[in-house]
N, C-alpha and C positions, 0 to 999 in steps of 0.2 A: 539270667545272671541271680544269683544268689545274692539276701545282704548279709553282711560283714553278723559271723556269729549265730548264723541259723543253720540248720543241717538240712540235707538235700537228700531223701529218699530215691534209691534206684527204682523202679519197678524189678520183680525177679524174669529171668527170660523165660521165654516157651521151653517147651522141651523138643533136643533135637534129637530127632530118628538118626538109626546106625546111616554109616555111608553104605550103596550098593554096590556092590563091583559088578560090572556091565562085560561080558564074552565079548571076546573081539571077536570080528567079523567072520565069519564060516564060507564057505561057497565057493565056485570057481569060477573064474573070470572070462569073458567072453570078447575075443579080438571079433571086428567088424573087417579088417582087412582080411582080403582073401588072397594066396598065395597060388596063381596059377602060371599056366602052363604058357606058353606062346598060342598053341594052339587053340586052348579054353581062352584065352584072350579076343583071338579073331571072332571065335564063334561069339561070346557076347559083345561083340563093338558089331556084328552083321544082324543079331536082335535088337540091337540100340539103333541102328539106321530104320529096323524094318518098323519097330515101333512108333518110331517118329514120322518115317512117311505115312504111316496109316494114321497117325494125328495129325498129322498136318491136313488130310481128305477131310477127316471126320469134322476137323474146325470149320473147314469151307461149309460143310453140311451144317452144321451149327450156328454157324453166320447165318444160313440163309433159311433159318426156322424150322427144318428139318426134326422130329419128334425125335428125344433119346430112343427108346426103344427100338426106332425101327434102322437108327444108325448104329445101336449096337448089333441089332442082328446083322446089318449091313457087313459090318464087319466081318462079325466069327463067320460069314458065309465065305465072302469073297476075301480077305486075308488070311484066314485061319486063325484067330486069335481065341484063346480063352475068353468067355463070357466073362469073368469077372476081370481081366485086363482090360477088355474092351469096354465094359459099366464104368470103369475106373477113370479110362480115356474122353467118354462121353461127359462124365460127372465133371471133370477139371475142365473141357472143354466149353461146358453149359456155365461154368462157374466164370471162366476167361468171358464168355460173352457177355455175360451180365454184367462183370465189373468194368469192361469197356464201356458197352451203354450205357449207366447209370455214371460212370466218368465224364463222358461225353454230355450226356444230358444236366448234371452238377455243371458243366461248364457254361451249357447256354444258359443257365439260371445265375449263374454268376455275371456272363458278360451282361444280359438283361437287369440287372441289381446294376450295374456301375453304368450303364447307359441310362437307366433314368437318375439317377443320381448327377450324373455328368448335364444331361437335358433341364433338368430343374436349377440348375446352379447355374448354368450358361444363360438361361432364359431373362435371370435376375441382372440389373443393371452391375458394373460394377462398382466397388464402395469409392473409387478414388474419387469416378465421374459423376456420381450421386450426390455424397454429403460429403466428402471429404475425408471421412472419416477412416482412413487406411488402417491405421495403427489399434484402435479404440475398438476393444470386442463389441462395443455397442453400434447400432448402425439405424437407420431409417429401416422403414417395414417395405420398402421396396427393393432394397438392396441388402437386406438382412442373410439373404442365402448367396448373394455373390460372391466371386472372386476379390480379392484385396485391389488388384492392379487389371489394367487393361491387358498388357502383355501376358500376366495370368490367366486370363481367359481367353485369350489367343491359342495360346499352349494347350489349354484344355478342351476348345473347339475341335484342334487338330488329332488331339489323344479321344474326343470324341468319335471322330470318321475312321479310326483306323479300328476304336472298338466295333462299330457298325461292320465294317469291312469281315473282319473275325467273328461275328454273330453269322453272318450271312455265310460266310463260309462251312460253319458252324450247321446251321440250318439246311444248308444243301447235303450235306455229309449223313444228316439223319435223314431226309430225305431221301436219298439214294441210297442208303442203308449200307453206307460204306464205316465199317467200325474198325477197320485200320488194326487187327488184332496181331498182337504182339506176343506167342507164346512163349515161356521163360522170363520174361522182363521183371523189373519192380514196379 
């Protein structure tokens, strides 16, 4: 704001360059939709079924731990697939097996962490039986990590049993190398 009777000087504006005219888009659009004859549709369906069967065979081998190079050679020799396609199938299957294993290992780590937390908190006394401070955040040192009430502690003990059972199943799957692969899943 300026004071009355005082003039305000404006700074000169910077010079503007002339407007550029950009030419419109050139080139041809490419359509990805194929216009197929019925015989061509049948042929593509048969090729797709064949590649799917080969992928499932390779997926079992990948889960068993067979080397990728050996699997590619087997696909080209046994099923007559070009090596590029076989390499792509083997690479995708390796990624699927790795992702499934990693997910199972992460699930095991999450279960172990949850079990550790529940074991630590259920070992402590509940606050209502120890010092009677259910609602207050301050508690004595023996019940500080414990649950607020005995019923909540009992529910968490049940939850602890459920998590231990789940961990046992996951440990068994890892020991048996049961990866339960789902191709095409999210």
